[in-house]
C-alpha beads as a LAMMPS data file, in Angstrom:
LAMMPS data file: protein, C-alpha beads

297 atoms
296 bonds

1 atom types
1 bond types

-500.0 500.0 xlo xhi
-500.0 500.0 ylo yhi
-500.0 500.0 zlo zhi

Masses

1 110.0

Atoms # bond

1 1 1 2.100 -11.445 -26.657
2 1 1 -0.510 -12.774 -24.249
3 1 1 -0.655 -16.407 -23.134
4 1 1 -3.636 -15.559 -20.932
5 1 1 -6.972 -15.965 -22.738
6 1 1 -7.834 -12.714 -24.612
7 1 1 -11.107 -12.379 -22.700
8 1 1 -9.275 -12.563 -19.357
9 1 1 -6.598 -10.154 -20.592
10 1 1 -9.321 -7.713 -21.628
11 1 1 -11.031 -8.043 -18.253
12 1 1 -7.804 -7.318 -16.348
13 1 1 -6.880 -4.431 -18.642
14 1 1 -10.199 -2.649 -18.073
15 1 1 -9.673 -2.764 -14.308
16 1 1 -6.031 -1.714 -14.545
17 1 1 -6.721 1.209 -16.886
18 1 1 -10.072 2.201 -15.368
19 1 1 -12.039 2.414 -18.622
20 1 1 -12.874 0.456 -21.769
21 1 1 -11.323 3.140 -23.976
22 1 1 -7.951 3.168 -22.177
23 1 1 -7.863 -0.636 -22.025
24 1 1 -8.609 -0.875 -25.770
25 1 1 -5.722 1.496 -26.534
26 1 1 -3.365 -0.614 -24.421
27 1 1 -4.438 -3.835 -26.137
28 1 1 -4.406 -2.186 -29.586
29 1 1 -8.005 -3.169 -30.348
30 1 1 -11.188 -1.159 -30.781
31 1 1 -13.411 -0.380 -27.761
32 1 1 -16.153 -2.351 -29.506
33 1 1 -13.956 -5.451 -29.802
34 1 1 -12.921 -5.159 -26.177
35 1 1 -16.541 -4.787 -25.075
36 1 1 -17.412 -7.937 -27.023
37 1 1 -14.666 -9.879 -25.246
38 1 1 -15.932 -8.792 -21.833
39 1 1 -19.531 -9.605 -22.775
40 1 1 -18.504 -13.046 -24.063
41 1 1 -16.627 -13.738 -20.804
42 1 1 -19.638 -12.683 -18.731
43 1 1 -21.904 -14.871 -20.872
44 1 1 -19.601 -17.865 -20.415
45 1 1 -19.556 -17.431 -16.639
46 1 1 -23.178 -16.372 -16.379
47 1 1 -22.325 -13.393 -14.157
48 1 1 -21.675 -9.678 -14.500
49 1 1 -17.998 -9.044 -13.813
50 1 1 -17.635 -5.276 -14.165
51 1 1 -19.433 -2.234 -12.833
52 1 1 -19.412 -0.041 -15.915
53 1 1 -18.760 3.388 -14.472
54 1 1 -15.749 5.684 -14.220
55 1 1 -13.495 4.173 -13.073
56 1 1 -14.627 0.626 -13.822
57 1 1 -14.512 -1.702 -10.844
58 1 1 -15.152 -5.414 -10.349
59 1 1 -18.386 -6.875 -9.050
60 1 1 -18.150 -9.502 -6.293
61 1 1 -17.847 -12.162 -9.008
62 1 1 -15.261 -10.023 -10.779
63 1 1 -13.164 -9.841 -7.605
64 1 1 -13.117 -13.640 -7.392
65 1 1 -11.978 -13.900 -11.007
66 1 1 -9.384 -11.125 -10.670
67 1 1 -7.738 -12.872 -7.715
68 1 1 -7.026 -15.788 -10.063
69 1 1 -5.997 -13.681 -13.052
70 1 1 -3.309 -11.704 -11.172
71 1 1 -1.066 -14.719 -10.477
72 1 1 -1.651 -15.951 -14.043
73 1 1 -0.259 -12.671 -15.374
74 1 1 2.872 -13.013 -13.234
75 1 1 3.419 -16.594 -14.391
76 1 1 2.873 -15.529 -18.006
77 1 1 5.619 -12.905 -17.748
78 1 1 7.999 -15.503 -16.331
79 1 1 7.163 -17.999 -19.078
80 1 1 7.694 -15.430 -21.830
81 1 1 11.025 -14.352 -20.328
82 1 1 12.201 -17.986 -20.364
83 1 1 10.730 -18.989 -23.727
84 1 1 11.576 -15.764 -25.552
85 1 1 14.808 -14.471 -23.973
86 1 1 15.482 -12.278 -27.002
87 1 1 12.615 -10.047 -25.862
88 1 1 14.587 -9.088 -22.744
89 1 1 12.711 -6.822 -20.370
90 1 1 9.799 -6.642 -22.793
91 1 1 8.506 -9.774 -21.108
92 1 1 8.077 -7.808 -17.884
93 1 1 6.459 -4.775 -19.496
94 1 1 3.222 -5.117 -17.517
95 1 1 3.575 -3.289 -14.170
96 1 1 3.187 -5.498 -11.096
97 1 1 0.369 -4.158 -8.883
98 1 1 1.334 -3.961 -5.201
99 1 1 -0.292 -2.264 -2.207
100 1 1 1.826 -0.359 0.301
101 1 1 1.275 2.042 3.173
102 1 1 2.628 5.578 2.881
103 1 1 5.109 5.315 5.772
104 1 1 6.774 2.267 4.213
105 1 1 6.833 3.986 0.836
106 1 1 8.620 6.983 2.371
107 1 1 11.173 4.978 4.365
108 1 1 12.270 1.615 2.944
109 1 1 9.985 0.309 0.190
110 1 1 11.417 2.305 -2.731
111 1 1 14.895 0.871 -2.093
112 1 1 13.464 -2.625 -2.522
113 1 1 11.603 -2.000 -5.783
114 1 1 14.518 -0.012 -7.226
115 1 1 16.765 -3.016 -6.603
116 1 1 14.181 -5.301 -8.224
117 1 1 13.980 -3.067 -11.279
118 1 1 17.743 -2.987 -11.667
119 1 1 18.093 -6.756 -11.257
120 1 1 15.054 -8.036 -13.139
121 1 1 13.575 -5.128 -15.090
122 1 1 10.262 -5.279 -13.235
123 1 1 7.825 -2.396 -13.517
124 1 1 5.484 -1.574 -10.641
125 1 1 1.983 -0.206 -10.203
126 1 1 1.794 0.883 -6.551
127 1 1 -1.523 1.401 -4.776
128 1 1 -1.308 3.276 -1.479
129 1 1 -3.562 2.842 1.550
130 1 1 -3.328 2.660 5.324
131 1 1 -1.512 -0.446 6.566
132 1 1 -4.743 -1.594 8.239
133 1 1 -6.575 -1.506 4.898
134 1 1 -4.120 -2.586 2.181
135 1 1 -5.356 -6.174 2.424
136 1 1 -8.664 -5.068 0.965
137 1 1 -6.812 -4.445 -2.299
138 1 1 -5.335 -7.951 -2.153
139 1 1 -8.684 -9.472 -1.213
140 1 1 -10.513 -7.910 -4.155
141 1 1 -7.785 -8.858 -6.632
142 1 1 -6.555 -5.329 -7.329
143 1 1 -2.970 -6.233 -6.393
144 1 1 -0.704 -9.256 -6.339
145 1 1 0.717 -8.515 -2.896
146 1 1 0.417 -6.040 -0.036
147 1 1 2.321 -4.573 2.892
148 1 1 -0.090 -4.938 5.805
149 1 1 -0.393 -4.734 9.574
150 1 1 -2.395 -7.987 9.470
151 1 1 -0.399 -11.124 10.200
152 1 1 -3.176 -13.624 9.526
153 1 1 -2.936 -14.765 5.896
154 1 1 -5.842 -14.213 3.567
155 1 1 -7.274 -17.332 1.974
156 1 1 -4.962 -18.389 -0.836
157 1 1 -2.106 -16.134 0.321
158 1 1 1.289 -16.476 1.976
159 1 1 2.452 -14.116 4.719
160 1 1 5.981 -13.053 5.724
161 1 1 6.807 -10.941 8.819
162 1 1 8.945 -7.904 8.011
163 1 1 9.481 -6.284 11.412
164 1 1 7.879 -3.434 13.329
165 1 1 7.782 0.247 12.441
166 1 1 8.240 2.391 15.558
167 1 1 6.217 5.600 15.862
168 1 1 6.942 8.478 18.253
169 1 1 4.617 11.305 19.253
170 1 1 6.127 14.598 18.075
171 1 1 5.379 18.325 18.073
172 1 1 7.253 21.600 17.820
173 1 1 8.926 22.778 21.049
174 1 1 6.517 25.735 21.293
175 1 1 3.474 23.492 20.748
176 1 1 4.722 21.071 23.401
177 1 1 5.164 23.892 25.925
178 1 1 1.729 25.352 25.176
179 1 1 -0.341 22.166 25.249
180 1 1 1.686 19.521 27.082
181 1 1 3.569 21.385 29.765
182 1 1 2.333 18.817 32.291
183 1 1 2.724 15.883 29.899
184 1 1 0.245 14.208 27.549
185 1 1 -2.629 14.163 29.998
186 1 1 -6.190 13.377 28.948
187 1 1 -7.460 16.923 29.497
188 1 1 -4.682 18.344 27.268
189 1 1 -5.074 15.663 24.593
190 1 1 -8.800 16.399 24.387
191 1 1 -8.171 19.968 23.186
192 1 1 -4.705 19.971 21.534
193 1 1 -4.900 19.927 17.697
194 1 1 -3.896 16.556 16.268
195 1 1 -2.595 15.667 12.786
196 1 1 -4.032 12.525 11.168
197 1 1 -3.142 11.016 7.784
198 1 1 -6.754 10.378 6.730
199 1 1 -10.017 9.105 8.176
200 1 1 -8.712 5.537 8.164
201 1 1 -5.700 6.451 10.317
202 1 1 -6.162 5.098 13.857
203 1 1 -2.571 5.417 15.098
204 1 1 -3.013 8.643 17.057
205 1 1 -6.263 7.396 18.591
206 1 1 -4.594 4.124 19.627
207 1 1 -1.719 6.031 21.217
208 1 1 -4.083 8.269 23.187
209 1 1 -6.025 5.263 24.463
210 1 1 -2.767 3.617 25.500
211 1 1 -1.797 6.736 27.478
212 1 1 -5.158 7.622 28.992
213 1 1 -7.540 4.649 28.471
214 1 1 -10.008 7.296 27.267
215 1 1 -11.675 7.756 23.877
216 1 1 -11.004 11.411 23.147
217 1 1 -12.193 13.618 20.277
218 1 1 -9.576 16.379 19.829
219 1 1 -9.523 18.894 16.954
220 1 1 -8.055 17.172 13.870
221 1 1 -6.054 18.198 10.809
222 1 1 -6.155 15.641 7.948
223 1 1 -2.830 15.610 6.110
224 1 1 -2.201 12.641 3.746
225 1 1 1.603 12.848 3.629
226 1 1 4.084 11.057 5.895
227 1 1 6.897 13.513 5.216
228 1 1 4.377 16.353 5.498
229 1 1 3.549 15.138 9.005
230 1 1 7.009 16.040 10.269
231 1 1 7.011 19.477 8.648
232 1 1 3.480 20.193 9.868
233 1 1 4.453 19.246 13.406
234 1 1 7.621 21.369 13.194
235 1 1 5.510 24.351 12.102
236 1 1 3.190 23.986 15.078
237 1 1 0.139 22.702 13.209
238 1 1 -0.442 19.990 15.797
239 1 1 0.989 16.839 17.331
240 1 1 1.160 13.461 15.574
241 1 1 2.839 10.085 15.428
242 1 1 5.616 9.652 12.861
243 1 1 8.137 6.874 12.080
244 1 1 11.409 7.218 13.963
245 1 1 13.443 7.170 10.741
246 1 1 11.501 10.128 9.318
247 1 1 11.784 12.323 12.404
248 1 1 15.542 11.989 12.924
249 1 1 16.663 15.057 10.852
250 1 1 14.038 17.401 12.357
251 1 1 14.821 16.081 15.818
252 1 1 18.545 16.712 15.365
253 1 1 17.774 20.249 14.137
254 1 1 15.600 20.800 17.244
255 1 1 12.596 21.602 15.055
256 1 1 10.545 19.001 16.931
257 1 1 10.597 17.183 20.244
258 1 1 9.456 13.703 21.190
259 1 1 6.529 14.230 23.551
260 1 1 6.783 10.902 25.380
261 1 1 10.381 9.624 25.097
262 1 1 9.548 6.428 27.010
263 1 1 6.304 5.687 25.206
264 1 1 5.913 4.758 21.566
265 1 1 3.810 2.650 19.254
266 1 1 5.277 -0.320 17.383
267 1 1 3.290 -1.466 14.339
268 1 1 4.274 -4.925 13.012
269 1 1 4.281 -5.112 9.217
270 1 1 3.802 -8.162 7.003
271 1 1 4.132 -8.953 3.314
272 1 1 1.195 -10.949 1.982
273 1 1 0.959 -12.245 -1.574
274 1 1 -0.879 -14.759 -3.716
275 1 1 0.245 -18.302 -2.892
276 1 1 1.632 -19.386 -6.252
277 1 1 5.020 -20.836 -7.188
278 1 1 6.375 -17.745 -8.888
279 1 1 9.982 -16.644 -9.232
280 1 1 8.712 -13.054 -9.511
281 1 1 7.043 -13.262 -6.112
282 1 1 10.104 -14.970 -4.671
283 1 1 12.318 -12.138 -5.904
284 1 1 9.922 -9.504 -4.525
285 1 1 9.702 -11.273 -1.164
286 1 1 13.487 -11.496 -0.821
287 1 1 13.962 -7.826 -1.750
288 1 1 11.252 -6.591 0.617
289 1 1 12.547 -8.630 3.550
290 1 1 16.102 -7.408 2.939
291 1 1 15.117 -3.721 2.672
292 1 1 12.788 -3.916 5.668
293 1 1 15.509 -5.493 7.794
294 1 1 17.598 -2.328 7.423
295 1 1 14.856 -0.071 8.795
296 1 1 12.239 -1.972 10.795
297 1 1 12.704 -3.321 14.285

Bonds

1 1 1 2
2 1 2 3
3 1 3 4
4 1 4 5
5 1 5 6
6 1 6 7
7 1 7 8
8 1 8 9
9 1 9 10
10 1 10 11
11 1 11 12
12 1 12 13
13 1 13 14
14 1 14 15
15 1 15 16
16 1 16 17
17 1 17 18
18 1 18 19
19 1 19 20
20 1 20 21
21 1 21 22
22 1 22 23
23 1 23 24
24 1 24 25
25 1 25 26
26 1 26 27
27 1 27 28
28 1 28 29
29 1 29 30
30 1 30 31
31 1 31 32
32 1 32 33
33 1 33 34
34 1 34 35
35 1 35 36
36 1 36 37
37 1 37 38
38 1 38 39
39 1 39 40
40 1 40 41
41 1 41 42
42 1 42 43
43 1 43 44
44 1 44 45
45 1 45 46
46 1 46 47
47 1 47 48
48 1 48 49
49 1 49 50
50 1 50 51
51 1 51 52
52 1 52 53
53 1 53 54
54 1 54 55
55 1 55 56
56 1 56 57
57 1 57 58
58 1 58 59
59 1 59 60
60 1 60 61
61 1 61 62
62 1 62 63
63 1 63 64
64 1 64 65
65 1 65 66
66 1 66 67
67 1 67 68
68 1 68 69
69 1 69 70
70 1 70 71
71 1 71 72
72 1 72 73
73 1 73 74
74 1 74 75
75 1 75 76
76 1 76 77
77 1 77 78
78 1 78 79
79 1 79 80
80 1 80 81
81 1 81 82
82 1 82 83
83 1 83 84
84 1 84 85
85 1 85 86
86 1 86 87
87 1 87 88
88 1 88 89
89 1 89 90
90 1 90 91
91 1 91 92
92 1 92 93
93 1 93 94
94 1 94 95
95 1 95 96
96 1 96 97
97 1 97 98
98 1 98 99
99 1 99 100
100 1 100 101
101 1 101 102
102 1 102 103
103 1 103 104
104 1 104 105
105 1 105 106
106 1 106 107
107 1 107 108
108 1 108 109
109 1 109 110
110 1 110 111
111 1 111 112
112 1 112 113
113 1 113 114
114 1 114 115
115 1 115 116
116 1 116 117
117 1 117 118
118 1 118 119
119 1 119 120
120 1 120 121
121 1 121 122
122 1 122 123
123 1 123 124
124 1 124 125
125 1 125 126
126 1 126 127
127 1 127 128
128 1 128 129
129 1 129 130
130 1 130 131
131 1 131 132
132 1 132 133
133 1 133 134
134 1 134 135
135 1 135 136
136 1 136 137
137 1 137 138
138 1 138 139
139 1 139 140
140 1 140 141
141 1 141 142
142 1 142 143
143 1 143 144
144 1 144 145
145 1 145 146
146 1 146 147
147 1 147 148
148 1 148 149
149 1 149 150
150 1 150 151
151 1 151 152
152 1 152 153
153 1 153 154
154 1 154 155
155 1 155 156
156 1 156 157
157 1 157 158
158 1 158 159
159 1 159 160
160 1 160 161
161 1 161 162
162 1 162 163
163 1 163 164
164 1 164 165
165 1 165 166
166 1 166 167
167 1 167 168
168 1 168 169
169 1 169 170
170 1 170 171
171 1 171 172
172 1 172 173
173 1 173 174
174 1 174 175
175 1 175 176
176 1 176 177
177 1 177 178
178 1 178 179
179 1 179 180
180 1 180 181
181 1 181 182
182 1 182 183
183 1 183 184
184 1 184 185
185 1 185 186
186 1 186 187
187 1 187 188
188 1 188 189
189 1 189 190
190 1 190 191
191 1 191 192
192 1 192 193
193 1 193 194
194 1 194 195
195 1 195 196
196 1 196 197
197 1 197 198
198 1 198 199
199 1 199 200
200 1 200 201
201 1 201 202
202 1 202 203
203 1 203 204
204 1 204 205
205 1 205 206
206 1 206 207
207 1 207 208
208 1 208 209
209 1 209 210
210 1 210 211
211 1 211 212
212 1 212 213
213 1 213 214
214 1 214 215
215 1 215 216
216 1 216 217
217 1 217 218
218 1 218 219
219 1 219 220
220 1 220 221
221 1 221 222
222 1 222 223
223 1 223 224
224 1 224 225
225 1 225 226
226 1 226 227
227 1 227 228
228 1 228 229
229 1 229 230
230 1 230 231
231 1 231 232
232 1 232 233
233 1 233 234
234 1 234 235
235 1 235 236
236 1 236 237
237 1 237 238
238 1 238 239
239 1 239 240
240 1 240 241
241 1 241 242
242 1 242 243
243 1 243 244
244 1 244 245
245 1 245 246
246 1 246 247
247 1 247 248
248 1 248 249
249 1 249 250
250 1 250 251
251 1 251 252
252 1 252 253
253 1 253 254
254 1 254 255
255 1 255 256
256 1 256 257
257 1 257 258
258 1 258 259
259 1 259 260
260 1 260 261
261 1 261 262
262 1 262 263
263 1 263 264
264 1 264 265
265 1 265 266
266 1 266 267
267 1 267 268
268 1 268 269
269 1 269 270
270 1 270 271
271 1 271 272
272 1 272 273
273 1 273 274
274 1 274 275
275 1 275 276
276 1 276 277
277 1 277 278
278 1 278 279
279 1 279 280
280 1 280 281
281 1 281 282
282 1 282 283
283 1 283 284
284 1 284 285
285 1 285 286
286 1 286 287
287 1 287 288
288 1 288 289
289 1 289 290
290 1 290 291
291 1 291 292
292 1 292 293
293 1 293 294
294 1 294 295
295 1 295 296
296 1 296 297
């Protein structure tokens, strides 16, 4: 059952599923009927809302509309759960879209959403990006909330500080002896292979600038896996920054060393979400703050 207007539900479904065909299957209507709903909505608003390519994505006007539809969907689920309690968890069958950075996902975030699922039956649709870029997904309406390194609230959003994730520079003992026998000096950092999550990842570059005040261009491995970072460093692939909670086992096993024990990088994290009076968002906020408090500084 949808309380949201069928045209809005169709619009959101296309963006969630990525195509008209998949959205039509989810809504149990024909692709032609779904296309007519989208066209009627665009005619009513006088603007194109979807870029019709694989996967479908919102236009600038579509982003504005999606930012309003997301909270409506959360409020609908709450209303159905209260009005139709006999449906049980069926009222929360639509996954809640959230954005999270990989390091949080691999350290504390799963504990929070597992608790939420057990308590309230919520389902989740997680979108992963760098903590400096997750807000883009909240800004364009793709998600209802995001874990971010940005403490300034987006327009129409609330922000909650979670704590800071501490990163240490690590490498294998052999790599450290070969490249950093005299410490992490600029000349060594300029040539020592470095492991980076992806091309959005600025953590290693920020750490090097903090140490040397220089903008260096070392050889780079791109490895989009937080847990893979630690193994790659232990195997001598390069040096990198990794969260202190992830490096503890490899450090205890002497597979890695901390290259600068007195220098680290603390990255404050925040939870931002649409500013609506929603018990769902209240539950998520409480769970995230509780789980983060066990891990973050």
